N, C-alpha and C positions, 0 to 999 in steps of 0.2 A: 880707119876702124871700122866703119858701116861695111866697107867690103870684105873685112876679115870675118865680122859677125855673119853677114850673109853667106860667106863661104862654109863656115863651120855648122851653119844650121842645114847645110844640104847632104846630099848622100854620102859624099866623101869624108863626113865628119870623122869617121874613126881614123882614117889616116892623118888628119889635120889634128887630132887629139894629142897624138905623139909629140908635136911641137909645142902644146901648151904647158906651162909651168903650173906646180902645185907647191903648197906650202911644206909638202915632204921634199920636194927637190930644194928648197930653201935650207930646211934643216940640215940636209946632208953636206951643203957647201959652205954655209955661214956660220961665222963665230956666234956662240950663245949671247943672247942679249946683256946677260950680266957683266959680261967682258968688255961690251962696247959702250954701254950706257952708265954713267956715273951718276952719284948723288947730286952733283953740281948742275946737271943737266934737267932737274924737274922743279917747276914752279910750286911750292908747297905752302898751303895756308892753314892755320889754326884759327878757329872762331871760339872765343873764350873770353866770357864775361871778367874773369879773374886775370888776363892777360896771359902771356907766355914769354919767359926769357929765351929770346932766339940765339943768343951768343954761344951756348954750348953747343947746341945742334948744328950751328953753322961751322963751328971748329971741327966738326966731325965730317964736313963735306956737303952738307946741305946748305949750300949758299944762297938759294933764293926762297928762303923761308921766311914768311910774313905772317902777322897776327892781327886780326880784327876782333873788337870787343862785342859786337853786336851784328844782327843781320842786317844787311844792306840790299839795295835793289839787286834783283836777280842778274841783271847784266854784268855786276861787278864781278861775279865769279867766273866769267867767261875765259880771262887770262891764266887761270890756274890749271894745273895737270891733277893735282891731288888736293883734296880739302878735308881737313879733321874737324869735326864739330863737337863741342861739348853739348850737354843736354840741360843741365840745371842752369838757369840765369841768362840762357840764350833763347831769344824767339819767343818770350812768354807773351808778347802782345800779338803774335800771330795764332799760336795755340797754347793757352794757358796750361794744358794737361800734358801734350807730349813735348812742348817747347824746342830745344834743339833737335830734339828727333824729327820734329815736322820741318824744322829748317834743312835737314840734311835730306830728307826725303824729297823735298821741293827741289832742292839743287841737283840732286841725282835725276829727278823726273825731267828737268829743263836740259842737263847735259849728260846724257847717257855716257859719253865718252870719259867722263872725269871719274877718278877713282875716289869715291866719297865714304870715309870712314867716321864712326862715332869714336870719339875721344873723350871719356868719361869713367867716373868712379860709380854712377848710379847703377842700382840693382836693375838687371834685365826684368825681374819679375814685377817691376813696377809698372811695365808697360806690355802692350800687346806684343807676342812673339812675331806676329807677321808683319809688323812695322819693321823690325830689324831686317827682315828678308829684303826690304825695298832699298837698302843701302848696301854697301860692299864689304863690310866687316866692323869690328869693333877692335879698339885698342884701349886698353886700361889707362885711365889718367893715374898719373903718380909714379908710373914706372921710369927707371933711371934713363939719362939721355941716350946713354949708350944701347940700351935695350929697345928703346924707342927708334933709333935710327935702324937697327937691325931688324924691327918689325916693319917699317916703311920699306927697306930695301925687299923683303920677303913679298909684301903685298904688292909693290910696284912690278916687280920681276913676274909675278904671277898675272897681274890684271893687264899689264901692256904686252904680254905676249902674243906676238902676231898670229901664232898658230891658233891659240885659243880664240882670238877675236875672229878669226875667218871661220873656224868650225862652228862656233855659236851662231853666227849670222846664216852660215850654209845649212845648218839644221832648222832654223827658223823658216828658212825658203823652201826647204824640202817639205815642211809641214803645209805650206801653201801650196804645193805641187807645182812649183816653178821648175820648167823643163830643165834636165840635167845638162843638157847641152849649153844653156845659159848660164849654169852655174860654173862649168867648165872655163867659159870665157871670162867670166868675172874674177875667178881665181887666179887665171893667168895674168890678168891686168893688175890685181892687188899685189901679186908677187914681183911684176916688173917695176911696179912703182916703189916698192920698199928697196929694191936693188939698186934703181937708178936713182933715186931720192930726189925725183922732180916730177912735174906734170901730175901732180895727185888731182885737183879738182878737174883738169881738163880731161886726163885719161879714163877717170873711174867714172865721171858723169856721161862720158861718150859712151859707156856701157849700157846706159838707158835706152840707145836707139836699137831697142829690139822689137821687130814688128810683130812678134808673136807673143810678147809679153805684156801684161795688164801692169802699167807704170804705177797706178796705186799699190799694186802688191809689192813691187821691188824697190821703189824709190827710198824708202825710209832705210832700209838694209844699205843700199849704195851710200845714202849721205852717212849713215854710221860708220861705214868702212872708211870713207873720206876722212871722217874727223879722227879716227884712230890712226890712220895712216899718216896724217899731218903731224900728230904728236909724236910717233915712233921715229919719222923721219927728222923732225926738227929736235929731238933730243939726241940725236945720234944715230937712229935707225939701226940697220944690221949690215955688217960688212963682210965682204969675201975675204 
């Protein structure tokens, strides 16, 4: 990997660029995600003090669907891919005003790679609009199980889209003025991991070995790509 990086950062980079993969290459040759990833693949949690009957939604295919009645230690949420959090009655001991909204914000802060949704019938007008921007969306509590499953399908497909993940991190790195050559190599490694479904930690983290890059600027982006790639691969990934 180090040899490749040193190679592409030299004068003949333009020639080597032709050999590097992009997310557009994946989109041209791979089946779209919603044909390869099913409801059964995602670990979903609902946090609701009133509980939640998981039987109906499990019958619709969300087999790994669990419920908790209150906020627990933050590490307890590490194993889930999707977290739905009620507002009223959840997390009042943490934040009496925002309650479950504060819980959802904290989970998202700790686990950026998780899809964190508010699941509540509370009015948005009772809270600061900016707080809702700190989570990934809102699903109205009380909708039918069929409608809930459809909303989850949509949110999951959009959030765990490998192209969206890459472009978001790429744009943030561009804002930090990370060398374009570095971004090309990172995109290539990210694509190869998704195709091969192996070597996630090893391959992407090797990409940190850039002599011309400030590690402090790039490491958080690499770690986030690693986390997303793990989830996408573990739930079925993208297939040719």
